[in-house]
C-alpha positions as semicolon CSV with decimal commas, in nm:
position;residue;x (nm);y (nm);z (nm)
1;M;-3,061;3,149;-1,838
2;S;-3,120;3,011;-1,500
3;L;-3,216;3,219;-1,202
4;R;-2,876;3,140;-1,045
5;T;-2,660;3,234;-1,356
6;P;-2,420;3,523;-1,268
7;L;-2,510;3,862;-1,406
8;D;-2,244;4,082;-1,566
9;A;-2,187;4,444;-1,460
10;G;-2,420;4,590;-1,733
11;Q;-2,709;4,354;-1,647
12;V;-2,670;4,440;-1,284
13;A;-2,676;4,813;-1,341
14;E;-2,980;4,771;-1,548
15;R;-3,164;4,585;-1,274
16;L;-3,040;4,813;-1,011
17;A;-3,200;5,099;-1,196
18;A;-3,517;4,928;-1,236
19;T;-3,552;4,820;-0,874
20;G;-3,419;5,106;-0,681
21;W;-3,151;4,887;-0,509
22;A;-2,776;4,964;-0,500
23;G;-2,472;4,731;-0,529
24;D;-2,248;4,581;-0,789
25;T;-2,186;4,221;-0,921
26;R;-2,096;4,093;-0,570
27;E;-2,395;4,219;-0,373
28;I;-2,711;4,423;-0,377
29;H;-2,867;4,606;-0,094
30;R;-3,147;4,849;0,008
31;T;-3,233;5,033;0,326
32;F;-3,583;5,126;0,422
33;A;-3,693;5,394;0,688
34;V;-3,952;5,212;0,890
35;E;-4,088;5,197;1,249
36;Y;-3,959;4,899;1,441
37;D;-4,307;4,729;1,480
38;D;-4,360;4,749;1,104
39;A;-4,008;4,630;1,038
40;M;-4,084;4,305;1,229
41;R;-4,404;4,256;1,021
42;I;-4,195;4,317;0,699
43;V;-3,931;4,069;0,813
44;A;-4,201;3,804;0,881
45;E;-4,347;3,842;0,522
46;V;-3,999;3,856;0,365
47;A;-3,917;3,526;0,542
48;V;-4,215;3,362;0,377
49;A;-4,101;3,495;0,039
50;A;-3,744;3,379;0,103
51;I;-3,862;3,039;0,163
52;E;-4,077;3,027;-0,149
53;L;-3,786;3,155;-0,363
54;E;-3,529;2,944;-0,186
55;H;-3,318;3,244;-0,142
56;R;-3,221;3,411;0,192
57;P;-3,143;3,775;0,226
58;D;-2,919;3,925;0,501
59;I;-3,134;4,143;0,732
60;D;-3,019;4,430;0,953
61;I;-3,289;4,557;1,185
62;R;-3,242;4,890;1,375
63;W;-3,498;5,085;1,559
64;D;-3,595;5,306;1,265
65;R;-3,418;5,140;0,967
66;L;-3,439;4,808;0,803
67;R;-3,160;4,701;0,548
68;F;-3,152;4,404;0,318
69;S;-2,854;4,274;0,132
70;M;-2,813;3,974;-0,102
71;T;-2,577;3,770;-0,297
72;T;-2,618;3,424;-0,449
73;H;-2,388;3,206;-0,241
74;T;-2,464;2,900;-0,443
75;A;-2,343;3,080;-0,761
76;G;-2,007;3,174;-0,603
77;D;-2,112;3,489;-0,409
78;V;-2,230;3,686;-0,705
79;V;-2,552;3,872;-0,809
80;T;-2,788;3,664;-1,006
81;E;-3,164;3,709;-1,132
82;L;-3,260;3,548;-0,804
83;D;-3,124;3,828;-0,615
84;F;-3,347;4,064;-0,812
85;A;-3,659;3,852;-0,784
86;T;-3,616;3,850;-0,415
87;A;-3,549;4,231;-0,414
88;E;-3,877;4,297;-0,613
89;R;-4,076;4,087;-0,350
90;I;-3,900;4,278;-0,068
91;N;-3,987;4,615;-0,240
92;A;-4,364;4,519;-0,262
93;I;-4,368;4,396;0,104
94;A;-4,194;4,703;0,219
95;A;-4,426;4,941;0,028
96;K;-4,730;4,763;0,163
97;H;-4,625;4,841;0,517
98;G;-4,527;5,207;0,440
99;A;-4,163;5,164;0,448
100;E;-3,973;5,439;0,262
101;P;-3,657;5,372;0,072
102;V;-3,355;5,572;0,225
């Protein structure tokens, strides 16, 4: 199975439970509570990971929240293992900076 192979609903549910993200077969997302300055540091590190993984999350930055969402556009706007690989990297980066999942 390729990283860009679409996952079925059962696979997505299993991976959501394992990563703490929410979503469905079309998109996954997670919001973190974090101070703005730390959010900027997180975004900078996520950008490096996104380039390495060749996958770009959508990012919404607020004064006290940071939200990431993803779908694999190259697979037809569905969730793939690539989304979860990116999610795991984001989880690690956010935790390193003290961001708390909301």
